[in-house]
N, CA, C and O atoms as a GROMACS GRO file, in nm:
protein
  496
    1MET      N    1  -6.295   4.467   2.668
    1MET     CA    2  -6.161   4.515   2.696
    1MET      C    3  -6.165   4.603   2.820
    1MET      O    4  -6.240   4.701   2.825
    2LYS      N    5  -6.086   4.569   2.917
    2LYS     CA    6  -6.078   4.651   3.038
    2LYS      C    7  -5.949   4.730   3.033
    2LYS      O    8  -5.844   4.678   2.994
    3ASN      N    9  -5.958   4.853   3.073
    3ASN     CA   10  -5.840   4.939   3.069
    3ASN      C   11  -5.835   5.020   3.198
    3ASN      O   12  -5.915   5.111   3.217
    4LYS      N   13  -5.744   4.987   3.284
    4LYS     CA   14  -5.732   5.056   3.412
    4LYS      C   15  -5.638   5.176   3.398
    4LYS      O   16  -5.553   5.180   3.309
    5ASN      N   17  -5.656   5.271   3.486
    5ASN     CA   18  -5.571   5.390   3.490
    5ASN      C   19  -5.569   5.469   3.360
    5ASN      O   20  -5.463   5.509   3.312
    6LEU      N   21  -5.686   5.490   3.305
    6LEU     CA   22  -5.698   5.569   3.183
    6LEU      C   23  -5.797   5.682   3.209
    6LEU      O   24  -5.911   5.658   3.248
    7LYS      N   25  -5.752   5.805   3.186
    7LYS     CA   26  -5.835   5.923   3.212
    7LYS      C   27  -5.852   5.999   3.080
    7LYS      O   28  -5.755   6.040   3.017
    8ILE      N   29  -5.979   6.016   3.041
    8ILE     CA   30  -6.010   6.077   2.912
    8ILE      C   31  -6.103   6.196   2.934
    8ILE      O   32  -6.204   6.186   3.003
    9ARG      N   33  -6.067   6.309   2.875
    9ARG     CA   34  -6.151   6.430   2.879
    9ARG      C   35  -6.198   6.458   2.737
    9ARG      O   36  -6.118   6.466   2.645
   10ILE      N   37  -6.329   6.472   2.720
   10ILE     CA   38  -6.389   6.498   2.589
   10ILE      C   39  -6.455   6.634   2.593
   10ILE      O   40  -6.534   6.664   2.683
   11ILE      N   41  -6.422   6.717   2.495
   11ILE     CA   42  -6.478   6.851   2.488
   11ILE      C   43  -6.524   6.879   2.345
   11ILE      O   44  -6.465   6.829   2.249
   12GLY      N   45  -6.628   6.959   2.333
   12GLY     CA   46  -6.681   6.998   2.204
   12GLY      C   47  -6.805   7.083   2.224
   12GLY      O   48  -6.856   7.096   2.336
   13SER      N   49  -6.852   7.141   2.118
   13SER     CA   50  -6.971   7.226   2.125
   13SER      C   51  -7.095   7.142   2.156
   13SER      O   52  -7.093   7.020   2.140
   14PRO      N   53  -7.203   7.207   2.200
   14PRO     CA   54  -7.328   7.133   2.218
   14PRO      C   55  -7.370   7.068   2.085
   14PRO      O   56  -7.364   7.132   1.980
   15GLY      N   57  -7.411   6.943   2.092
   15GLY     CA   58  -7.454   6.872   1.972
   15GLY      C   59  -7.341   6.814   1.890
   15GLY      O   60  -7.364   6.767   1.778
   16SER      N   61  -7.218   6.817   1.942
   16SER     CA   62  -7.104   6.768   1.865
   16SER      C   63  -7.088   6.616   1.873
   16SER      O   64  -7.021   6.557   1.789
   17GLY      N   65  -7.150   6.552   1.972
   17GLY     CA   66  -7.139   6.408   1.987
   17GLY      C   67  -7.055   6.364   2.105
   17GLY      O   68  -7.013   6.248   2.112
   18LYS      N   69  -7.031   6.455   2.199
   18LYS     CA   70  -6.949   6.423   2.316
   18LYS      C   71  -7.006   6.306   2.396
   18LYS      O   72  -6.934   6.212   2.429
   19THR      N   73  -7.133   6.313   2.426
   19THR     CA   74  -7.196   6.209   2.508
   19THR      C   75  -7.200   6.076   2.433
   19THR      O   76  -7.179   5.971   2.493
   20TYR      N   77  -7.226   6.081   2.305
   20TYR     CA   78  -7.227   5.959   2.225
   20TYR      C   79  -7.090   5.890   2.232
   20TYR      O   80  -7.081   5.770   2.256
   21ILE      N   81  -6.985   5.968   2.210
   21ILE     CA   82  -6.850   5.912   2.211
   21ILE      C   83  -6.810   5.866   2.350
   21ILE      O   84  -6.749   5.760   2.365
   22SER      N   85  -6.845   5.944   2.453
   22SER     CA   86  -6.808   5.902   2.589
   22SER      C   87  -6.881   5.774   2.628
   22SER      O   88  -6.821   5.688   2.693
   23ASN      N   89  -7.007   5.759   2.590
   23ASN     CA   90  -7.080   5.635   2.620
   23ASN      C   91  -7.020   5.517   2.544
   23ASN      O   92  -7.010   5.407   2.599
   24PHE      N   93  -6.981   5.538   2.419
   24PHE     CA   94  -6.917   5.433   2.340
   24PHE      C   95  -6.786   5.389   2.406
   24PHE      O   96  -6.763   5.269   2.426
   25LEU      N   97  -6.701   5.486   2.439
   25LEU     CA   98  -6.574   5.453   2.503
   25LEU      C   99  -6.594   5.387   2.638
   25LEU      O  100  -6.519   5.296   2.675
   26SER      N  101  -6.694   5.432   2.711
   26SER     CA  102  -6.724   5.374   2.842
   26SER      C  103  -6.753   5.225   2.830
   26SER      O  104  -6.703   5.144   2.909
   27LYS      N  105  -6.834   5.189   2.732
   27LYS     CA  106  -6.866   5.047   2.711
   27LYS      C  107  -6.745   4.968   2.663
   27LYS      O  108  -6.720   4.857   2.710
   28GLU      N  109  -6.671   5.025   2.570
   28GLU     CA  110  -6.555   4.954   2.514
   28GLU      C  111  -6.443   4.935   2.615
   28GLU      O  112  -6.380   4.830   2.620
   29LEU      N  113  -6.420   5.037   2.697
   29LEU     CA  114  -6.308   5.035   2.791
   29LEU      C  115  -6.348   4.995   2.932
   29LEU      O  116  -6.263   4.975   3.019
   30ASN      N  117  -6.479   4.984   2.954
   30ASN     CA  118  -6.532   4.953   3.087
   30ASN      C  119  -6.486   5.056   3.190
   30ASN      O  120  -6.436   5.022   3.297
   31ILE      N  121  -6.506   5.183   3.155
   31ILE     CA  122  -6.470   5.295   3.243
   31ILE      C  123  -6.596   5.381   3.260
   31ILE      O  124  -6.667   5.408   3.164
   32LYS      N  125  -6.622   5.422   3.383
   32LYS     CA  126  -6.738   5.506   3.411
   32LYS      C  127  -6.723   5.643   3.344
   32LYS      O  128  -6.615   5.702   3.343
   33THR      N  129  -6.833   5.691   3.288
   33THR     CA  130  -6.833   5.822   3.224
   33THR      C  131  -6.917   5.921   3.303
   33THR      O  132  -7.015   5.883   3.367
   34THR      N  133  -6.879   6.047   3.299
   34THR     CA  134  -6.952   6.154   3.367
   34THR      C  135  -6.973   6.269   3.271
   34THR      O  136  -6.880   6.314   3.204
   35ASP      N  137  -7.097   6.315   3.264
   35ASP     CA  138  -7.131   6.433   3.186
   35ASP      C  139  -7.126   6.552   3.282
   35ASP      O  140  -7.196   6.553   3.383
   36LEU      N  141  -7.045   6.652   3.250
   36LEU     CA  142  -7.031   6.767   3.340
   36LEU      C  143  -7.162   6.843   3.361
   36LEU      O  144  -7.177   6.911   3.463
   37ASP      N  145  -7.256   6.832   3.269
   37ASP     CA  146  -7.388   6.894   3.290
   37ASP      C  147  -7.454   6.838   3.415
   37ASP      O  148  -7.526   6.911   3.485
   38ASN      N  149  -7.431   6.710   3.445
   38ASN     CA  150  -7.492   6.649   3.563
   38ASN      C  151  -7.429   6.698   3.693
   38ASN      O  152  -7.486   6.680   3.801
   39ILE      N  153  -7.312   6.758   3.682
   39ILE     CA  154  -7.248   6.818   3.799
   39ILE      C  155  -7.283   6.967   3.807
   39ILE      O  156  -7.307   7.019   3.916
   40PHE      N  157  -7.285   7.032   3.693
   40PHE     CA  158  -7.311   7.177   3.690
   40PHE      C  159  -7.456   7.208   3.728
   40PHE      O  160  -7.482   7.304   3.800
   41TRP      N  161  -7.550   7.126   3.678
   41TRP     CA  162  -7.692   7.152   3.698
   41TRP      C  163  -7.754   7.056   3.798
   41TRP      O  164  -7.714   6.940   3.807
   42ASN      N  165  -7.851   7.106   3.872
   42ASN     CA  166  -7.936   7.024   3.957
   42ASN      C  167  -8.073   7.025   3.890
   42ASN      O  168  -8.138   7.130   3.885
   43THR      N  169  -8.117   6.911   3.840
   43THR     CA  170  -8.245   6.904   3.769
   43THR      C  171  -8.352   6.855   3.865
   43THR      O  172  -8.340   6.746   3.922
   44SER      N  173  -8.456   6.935   3.881
   44SER     CA  174  -8.565   6.897   3.972
   44SER      C  175  -8.659   6.800   3.902
   44SER      O  176  -8.646   6.775   3.782
   45SER      N  177  -8.753   6.745   3.976
   45SER     CA  178  -8.849   6.650   3.920
   45SER      C  179  -8.941   6.717   3.818
   45SER      O  180  -9.004   6.649   3.737
   46THR      N  181  -8.949   6.849   3.820
   46THR     CA  182  -9.032   6.921   3.723
   46THR      C  183  -8.955   6.952   3.595
   46THR      O  184  -9.012   7.006   3.500
   47GLY      N  185  -8.827   6.919   3.593
   47GLY     CA  186  -8.747   6.945   3.474
   47GLY      C  187  -8.674   7.078   3.477
   47GLY      O  188  -8.596   7.108   3.386
   48ASN      N  189  -8.697   7.158   3.581
   48ASN     CA  190  -8.626   7.285   3.592
   48ASN      C  191  -8.481   7.260   3.630
   48ASN      O  192  -8.451   7.176   3.715
   49ARG      N  193  -8.392   7.335   3.567
   49ARG     CA  194  -8.250   7.320   3.596
   49ARG      C  195  -8.202   7.441   3.675
   49ARG      O  196  -8.224   7.556   3.637
   50ILE      N  197  -8.135   7.411   3.787
   50ILE     CA  198  -8.080   7.514   3.875
   50ILE      C  199  -7.930   7.487   3.886
   50ILE      O  200  -7.889   7.372   3.904
   51LYS      N  201  -7.850   7.592   3.876
   51LYS     CA  202  -7.705   7.576   3.889
   51LYS      C  203  -7.669   7.527   4.028
   51LYS      O  204  -7.719   7.580   4.128
   52ASN      N  205  -7.583   7.427   4.035
   52ASN     CA  206  -7.523   7.391   4.163
   52ASN      C  207  -7.420   7.497   4.197
   52ASN      O  208  -7.358   7.554   4.108
   53ASP      N  209  -7.402   7.524   4.324
   53ASP     CA  210  -7.304   7.624   4.362
   53ASP      C  211  -7.162   7.574   4.335
   53ASP      O  212  -7.140   7.454   4.320
   54TYR      N  213  -7.068   7.665   4.330
   54TYR     CA  214  -6.929   7.635   4.292
   54TYR      C  215  -6.868   7.527   4.381
   54TYR      O  216  -6.803   7.436   4.331
   55ILE      N  217  -6.889   7.537   4.511
   55ILE     CA  218  -6.829   7.442   4.605
   55ILE      C  219  -6.886   7.302   4.582
   55ILE      O  220  -6.812   7.204   4.585
   56ASN      N  221  -7.016   7.292   4.559
   56ASN     CA  222  -7.080   7.164   4.531
   56ASN      C  223  -7.024   7.103   4.403
   56ASN      O  224  -6.989   6.984   4.400
   57ARG      N  225  -7.014   7.183   4.297
   57ARG     CA  226  -6.960   7.134   4.169
   57ARG      C  227  -6.817   7.086   4.185
   57ARG      O  228  -6.781   6.977   4.141
   58GLU      N  229  -6.736   7.169   4.250
   58GLU     CA  230  -6.594   7.137   4.264
   58GLU      C  231  -6.574   7.011   4.349
   58GLU      O  232  -6.490   6.927   4.316
   59SER      N  233  -6.647   6.997   4.456
   59SER     CA  234  -6.630   6.879   4.542
   59SER      C  235  -6.678   6.753   4.470
   59SER      O  236  -6.614   6.648   4.483
   60ARG      N  237  -6.787   6.760   4.397
   60ARG     CA  238  -6.834   6.642   4.322
   60ARG      C  239  -6.735   6.602   4.214
   60ARG      O  240  -6.710   6.484   4.193
   61LEU      N  241  -6.680   6.701   4.145
   61LEU     CA  242  -6.582   6.673   4.041
   61LEU      C  243  -6.454   6.615   4.100
   61LEU      O  244  -6.396   6.521   4.044
   62ASN      N  245  -6.409   6.669   4.211
   62ASN     CA  246  -6.287   6.619   4.276
   62ASN      C  247  -6.300   6.474   4.319
   62ASN      O  248  -6.202   6.399   4.316
   63LEU      N  249  -6.419   6.432   4.360
   63LEU     CA  250  -6.442   6.292   4.395
   63LEU      C  251  -6.422   6.201   4.274
   63LEU      O  252  -6.369   6.091   4.286
   64ILE      N  253  -6.466   6.247   4.158
   64ILE     CA  254  -6.450   6.170   4.034
   64ILE      C  255  -6.303   6.164   3.996
   64ILE      O  256  -6.254   6.058   3.955
   65LEU      N  257  -6.233   6.276   4.010
   65LEU     CA  258  -6.092   6.281   3.971
   65LEU      C  259  -6.004   6.193   4.059
   65LEU      O  260  -5.893   6.160   4.019
   66LEU      N  261  -6.050   6.156   4.177
   66LEU     CA  262  -5.973   6.067   4.265
   66LEU      C  263  -5.966   5.924   4.211
   66LEU      O  264  -5.880   5.847   4.253
   67ASN      N  265  -6.055   5.890   4.120
   67ASN     CA  266  -6.056   5.754   4.063
   67ASN      C  267  -5.935   5.733   3.973
   67ASN      O  268  -5.880   5.828   3.918
   68ASN      N  269  -5.895   5.607   3.958
   68ASN     CA  270  -5.782   5.572   3.872
   68ASN      C  271  -5.814   5.588   3.725
   68ASN      O  272  -5.724   5.610   3.644
   69SER      N  273  -5.941   5.578   3.689
   69SER     CA  274  -5.980   5.594   3.550
   69SER      C  275  -6.116   5.663   3.544
   69SER      O  276  -6.200   5.645   3.632
   70TRP      N  277  -6.134   5.742   3.441
   70TRP     CA  278  -6.260   5.812   3.420
   70TRP      C  279  -6.268   5.865   3.278
   70TRP      O  280  -6.166   5.882   3.210
   71ILE      N  281  -6.391   5.890   3.236
   71ILE     CA  282  -6.418   5.962   3.111
   71ILE      C  283  -6.510   6.076   3.150
   71ILE      O  284  -6.616   6.054   3.211
   72ILE      N  285  -6.471   6.196   3.117
   72ILE     CA  286  -6.550   6.315   3.150
   72ILE      C  287  -6.577   6.390   3.021
   72ILE      O  288  -6.485   6.420   2.945
   73ASP      N  289  -6.707   6.421   2.997
   73ASP     CA  290  -6.738   6.501   2.880
   73ASP      C  291  -6.816   6.625   2.919
   73ASP      O  292  -6.894   6.624   3.015
   74GLY      N  293  -6.794   6.731   2.843
   74GLY     CA  294  -6.866   6.856   2.868
   74GLY      C  295  -6.801   6.972   2.796
   74GLY      O  296  -6.686   6.965   2.754
   75VAL      N  297  -6.878   7.081   2.784
   75VAL     CA  298  -6.830   7.199   2.713
   75VAL      C  299  -6.754   7.295   2.804
   75VAL      O  300  -6.694   7.392   2.756
   76TYR      N  301  -6.755   7.268   2.931
   76TYR     CA  302  -6.703   7.364   3.029
   76TYR      C  303  -6.551   7.375   3.026
   76TYR      O  304  -6.478   7.276   3.035
   77ILE      N  305  -6.506   7.500   3.015
   77ILE     CA  306  -6.364   7.533   3.030
   77ILE      C  307  -6.358   7.652   3.125
   77ILE      O  308  -6.354   7.767   3.081
   78ASN      N  309  -6.358   7.624   3.254
   78ASN     CA  310  -6.345   7.730   3.354
   78ASN      C  311  -6.266   7.676   3.473
   78ASN      O  312  -6.222   7.561   3.473
   79SER      N  313  -6.251   7.759   3.571
   79SER     CA  314  -6.161   7.723   3.682
   79SER      C  315  -6.199   7.590   3.748
   79SER      O  316  -6.111   7.516   3.791
   80TRP      N  317  -6.328   7.559   3.758
   80TRP     CA  318  -6.366   7.435   3.826
   80TRP      C  319  -6.338   7.311   3.741
   80TRP      O  320  -6.344   7.199   3.792
   81THR      N  321  -6.308   7.329   3.611
   81THR     CA  322  -6.281   7.212   3.525
   81THR      C  323  -6.135   7.204   3.480
   81THR      O  324  -6.099   7.108   3.412
   82PHE      N  325  -6.051   7.299   3.515
   82PHE     CA  326  -5.911   7.297   3.470
   82PHE      C  327  -5.841   7.165   3.504
   82PHE      O  328  -5.763   7.114   3.424
   83SER      N  329  -5.870   7.111   3.620
   83SER     CA  330  -5.803   6.987   3.662
   83SER      C  331  -5.841   6.869   3.574
   83SER      O  332  -5.765   6.772   3.565
   84THR      N  333  -5.958   6.874   3.509
   84THR     CA  334  -5.996   6.763   3.420
   84THR      C  335  -5.902   6.756   3.300
   84THR      O  336  -5.881   6.650   3.242
   85PHE      N  337  -5.847   6.870   3.262
   85PHE     CA  338  -5.753   6.874   3.150
   85PHE      C  339  -5.612   6.836   3.195
   85PHE      O  340  -5.544   6.758   3.129
   86SER      N  341  -5.570   6.890   3.307
   86SER     CA  342  -5.434   6.864   3.353
   86SER      C  343  -5.415   6.719   3.398
   86SER      O  344  -5.304   6.666   3.390
   87GLU      N  345  -5.520   6.654   3.445
   87GLU     CA  346  -5.509   6.516   3.492
   87GLU      C  347  -5.543   6.412   3.386
   87GLU      O  348  -5.524   6.292   3.409
   88ALA      N  349  -5.592   6.455   3.271
   88ALA     CA  350  -5.632   6.361   3.166
   88ALA      C  351  -5.511   6.304   3.094
   88ALA      O  352  -5.412   6.373   3.070
   89ASP      N  353  -5.521   6.176   3.060
   89ASP     CA  354  -5.420   6.111   2.975
   89ASP      C  355  -5.444   6.147   2.829
   89ASP      O  356  -5.350   6.163   2.751
   90TYR      N  357  -5.572   6.159   2.793
   90TYR     CA  358  -5.611   6.195   2.657
   90TYR      C  359  -5.719   6.302   2.661
   90TYR      O  360  -5.810   6.297   2.744
   91ILE      N  361  -5.707   6.398   2.573
   91ILE     CA  362  -5.810   6.501   2.557
   91ILE      C  363  -5.861   6.491   2.414
   91ILE      O  364  -5.785   6.510   2.319
   92LEU      N  365  -5.989   6.461   2.400
   92LEU     CA  366  -6.051   6.454   2.268
   92LEU      C  367  -6.129   6.581   2.244
   92LEU      O  368  -6.219   6.615   2.321
   93VAL      N  369  -6.095   6.653   2.137
   93VAL     CA  370  -6.167   6.774   2.100
   93VAL      C  371  -6.251   6.740   1.977
   93VAL      O  372  -6.197   6.701   1.873
   94ILE      N  373  -6.381   6.754   1.990
   94ILE     CA  374  -6.471   6.717   1.881
   94ILE      C  375  -6.519   6.843   1.811
   94ILE      O  376  -6.576   6.933   1.873
   95LYS      N  377  -6.496   6.848   1.682
   95LYS     CA  378  -6.543   6.959   1.600
   95LYS      C  379  -6.635   6.900   1.494
   95LYS      O  380  -6.594   6.815   1.414
   96THR      N  381  -6.759   6.945   1.494
   96THR     CA  382  -6.860   6.892   1.405
   96THR      C  383  -6.910   7.003   1.312
   96THR      O  384  -6.910   7.120   1.348
   97ASN      N  385  -6.952   6.962   1.194
   97ASN     CA  386  -7.014   7.054   1.100
   97ASN      C  387  -7.130   7.127   1.169
   97ASN      O  388  -7.210   7.064   1.237
   98LYS      N  389  -7.138   7.259   1.150
   98LYS     CA  390  -7.240   7.337   1.222
   98LYS      C  391  -7.382   7.295   1.188
   98LYS      O  392  -7.469   7.302   1.275
   99TRP      N  393  -7.408   7.250   1.065
   99TRP     CA  394  -7.543   7.210   1.029
   99TRP      C  395  -7.580   7.078   1.098
   99TRP      O  396  -7.696   7.056   1.133
  100THR      N  397  -7.483   6.992   1.116
  100THR     CA  398  -7.506   6.868   1.190
  100THR      C  399  -7.537   6.901   1.335
  100THR      O  400  -7.628   6.842   1.394
  101GLN      N  401  -7.463   6.995   1.392
  101GLN     CA  402  -7.490   7.037   1.530
  101GLN      C  403  -7.629   7.097   1.542
  101GLN      O  404  -7.702   7.064   1.635
  102TYR      N  405  -7.666   7.186   1.451
  102TYR     CA  406  -7.799   7.248   1.456
  102TYR      C  407  -7.908   7.142   1.450
  102TYR      O  408  -8.004   7.147   1.527
  103TYR      N  409  -7.893   7.046   1.361
  103TYR     CA  410  -7.991   6.937   1.349
  103TYR      C  411  -8.003   6.862   1.482
  103TYR      O  412  -8.113   6.839   1.530
  104ARG      N  413  -7.888   6.825   1.540
  104ARG     CA  414  -7.889   6.749   1.665
  104ARG      C  415  -7.951   6.829   1.779
  104ARG      O  416  -8.024   6.774   1.862
  105LEU      N  417  -7.920   6.958   1.785
  105LEU     CA  418  -7.975   7.042   1.892
  105LEU      C  419  -8.126   7.059   1.879
  105LEU      O  420  -8.198   7.051   1.979
  106PHE      N  421  -8.175   7.083   1.758
  106PHE     CA  422  -8.320   7.096   1.737
  106PHE      C  423  -8.389   6.964   1.769
  106PHE      O  424  -8.495   6.962   1.832
  107LYS      N  425  -8.330   6.854   1.726
  107LYS     CA  426  -8.387   6.723   1.753
  107LYS      C  427  -8.394   6.698   1.904
  107LYS      O  428  -8.497   6.654   1.955
  108ARG      N  429  -8.285   6.726   1.973
  108ARG     CA  430  -8.280   6.709   2.119
  108ARG      C  431  -8.385   6.796   2.187
  108ARG      O  432  -8.455   6.750   2.278
  109PHE      N  433  -8.395   6.922   2.144
  109PHE     CA  434  -8.492   7.014   2.203
  109PHE      C  435  -8.635   6.961   2.188
  109PHE      O  436  -8.710   6.958   2.285
  110PHE      N  437  -8.671   6.920   2.067
  110PHE     CA  438  -8.808   6.876   2.044
  110PHE      C  439  -8.838   6.743   2.112
  110PHE      O  440  -8.949   6.722   2.159
  111ILE      N  441  -8.741   6.655   2.119
  111ILE     CA  442  -8.762   6.528   2.189
  111ILE      C  443  -8.784   6.555   2.338
  111ILE      O  444  -8.872   6.495   2.399
  112ARG      N  445  -8.704   6.644   2.397
  112ARG     CA  446  -8.722   6.677   2.540
  112ARG      C  447  -8.856   6.743   2.566
  112ARG      O  448  -8.924   6.712   2.664
  113LYS      N  449  -8.896   6.836   2.478
  113LYS     CA  450  -9.025   6.903   2.494
  113LYS      C  451  -9.139   6.802   2.483
  113LYS      O  452  -9.234   6.807   2.561
  114LEU      N  453  -9.129   6.711   2.386
  114LEU     CA  454  -9.231   6.608   2.368
  114LEU      C  455  -9.234   6.516   2.490
  114LEU      O  456  -9.342   6.480   2.537
  115TRP      N  457  -9.117   6.478   2.541
  115TRP     CA  458  -9.107   6.391   2.658
  115TRP      C  459  -9.176   6.455   2.778
  115TRP      O  460  -9.256   6.390   2.846
  116TRP      N  461  -9.147   6.583   2.805
  116TRP     CA  462  -9.208   6.650   2.920
  116TRP      C  463  -9.357   6.669   2.901
  116TRP      O  464  -9.434   6.660   2.997
  117ALA      N  465  -9.400   6.694   2.776
  117ALA     CA  466  -9.544   6.708   2.749
  117ALA      C  467  -9.615   6.575   2.774
  117ALA      O  468  -9.722   6.573   2.836
  118LEU      N  469  -9.557   6.466   2.727
  118LEU     CA  470  -9.618   6.334   2.750
  118LEU      C  471  -9.616   6.298   2.898
  118LEU      O  472  -9.713   6.243   2.951
  119LEU      N  473  -9.506   6.328   2.965
  119LEU     CA  474  -9.494   6.298   3.107
  119LEU      C  475  -9.595   6.380   3.188
  119LEU      O  476  -9.658   6.328   3.280
  120SER      N  477  -9.610   6.507   3.153
  120SER     CA  478  -9.704   6.594   3.224
  120SER      C  479  -9.847   6.545   3.206
  120SER      O  480  -9.926   6.544   3.301
  121ASN      N  481  -9.881   6.504   3.084
  121ASN     CA  482 -10.017   6.458   3.056
  121ASN      C  483 -10.047   6.323   3.121
  121ASN      O  484 -10.162   6.294   3.154
  122SER      N  485  -9.945   6.242   3.141
  122SER     CA  486  -9.969   6.110   3.201
  122SER      C  487 -10.004   6.121   3.349
  122SER      O  488 -10.064   6.029   3.404
  123PHE      N  489  -9.966   6.231   3.414
  123PHE     CA  490  -9.997   6.251   3.555
  123PHE      C  491 -10.120   6.339   3.575
  123PHE      O  492 -10.159   6.365   3.689
  124SER      N  493 -10.181   6.384   3.469
  124SER     CA  494 -10.298   6.471   3.480
  124SER      C  495 -10.424   6.393   3.502
  124SER      O  496 -10.532   6.451   3.513
   0.00000   0.00000   0.00000
């Protein structure tokens, strides 16, 4: 199913399932999805995350907002993301049971730590 001119903003706490839902909708609707973490953070090859400056974040986000359709997910509610709400056709707010969130966050943390440990050892 293709759906043109559809703008969706997904917000929720870390571990609530934002990325899962945005990826699902992206496939179903054939619309590109963007995780705001990928705009907010610059991840180096060593895995260190450094904040992108405000102008960089805002300009990258504005390029996405120029598209006729998009799905944007992230926890951010600040001045650089206000336009994602005002321009969205639909805003999905995800509220998940806190124990489910804790489980997902711990799982994500340990998988990432294991991934970096395996990656580091493979280059040693």
